[in-house]
C-alpha positions in Angstrom: 10.6 -0.8 5.7 12.6 -2.7 8.2 14.0 -6.2 8.0 12.1 -7.2 11.1 8.7 -5.9 9.8 6.4 -8.8 9.0 4.1 -8.5 5.9 0.8 -10.3 5.3 -1.6 -10.7 2.4 -4.6 -8.3 2.5 -7.0 -10.3 0.3 -6.8 -14.2 0.5 -9.7 -14.3 -1.9 -7.8 -13.1 -5.0 -9.0 -14.6 -8.2 -6.2 -15.5 -10.6 -6.4 -15.5 -14.4 -3.5 -16.9 -16.4 -2.9 -15.7 -19.9 -1.5 -18.2 -22.5 2.1 -17.6 -23.4 2.4 -14.6 -21.1 4.7 -14.3 -18.0 2.3 -12.2 -16.1 -1.0 -13.1 -14.4 -4.1 -11.1 -13.7 -5.4 -11.0 -10.1 -8.8 -9.7 -9.3 -9.4 -8.5 -5.7 -13.1 -8.9 -4.7 -12.4 -6.9 -1.6 -11.3 -3.8 -3.6 -12.8 -4.5 -7.0 -9.3 -3.9 -8.5 -7.5 -5.9 -11.2 -3.7 -6.2 -11.0 -1.2 -7.4 -13.6 1.5 -9.3 -11.6 4.5 -11.4 -12.4 3.8 -15.1 -12.1 6.1 -15.2 -9.1 3.6 -13.0 -7.1 1.1 -15.8 -7.0 3.1 -18.3 -4.9 4.4 -15.5 -2.8 1.0 -14.2 -2.0 -0.2 -17.7 -1.2 2.6 -18.0 1.4 1.7 -14.6 2.9 -1.9 -15.9 3.1 -0.7 -18.7 5.4 1.3 -16.4 7.7 3.1 -13.1 7.8 6.7 -13.1 6.7 9.7 -10.8 7.2 11.6 -9.3 4.3 14.3 -11.9 4.8 11.8 -14.7 4.7 10.2 -13.2 1.6 13.6 -13.0 -0.1 14.1 -16.7 0.5 10.9 -17.4 -1.4 11.9 -15.5 -4.5 14.1 -16.5 -7.4 15.8 -13.2 -7.2 16.2 -12.6 -3.4 17.7 -9.1 -3.9 14.4 -7.9 -5.4 12.4 -8.6 -2.2 12.1 -5.0 -1.0 11.0 -3.9 -4.4 8.4 -6.7 -4.7 7.0 -6.0 -1.3 6.9 -2.2 -2.0 5.0 -2.9 -5.3 2.5 -5.2 -3.6 2.0 -2.7 -0.8 1.4 0.1 -3.3 -1.1 -2.1 -5.1 -2.9 -2.8 -1.8 -2.2 -6.5 -1.8 0.0 -6.7 1.2 0.3 -4.7 4.4 2.5 -4.7 7.5 1.2 -7.2 10.0 0.3 -5.9 13.5 
């Protein structure tokens, strides 16, 4: 993963389910049929990546904990929710 690499959301049609009194949200991907348990911070981040691809630096600026950006992107990539933009 490089700083200049741009990342984009894979599935703009995610369906979100909030759980009362829980910090995580569930996201269902109609594209893959998968359900993902994500931090509540993932929802606004993925919404931004739906709008346009972002670099790791830009993603870090969107997070409450910017130093966690690489880990967040890696987790979302492994889950199949983001991918490198062409």
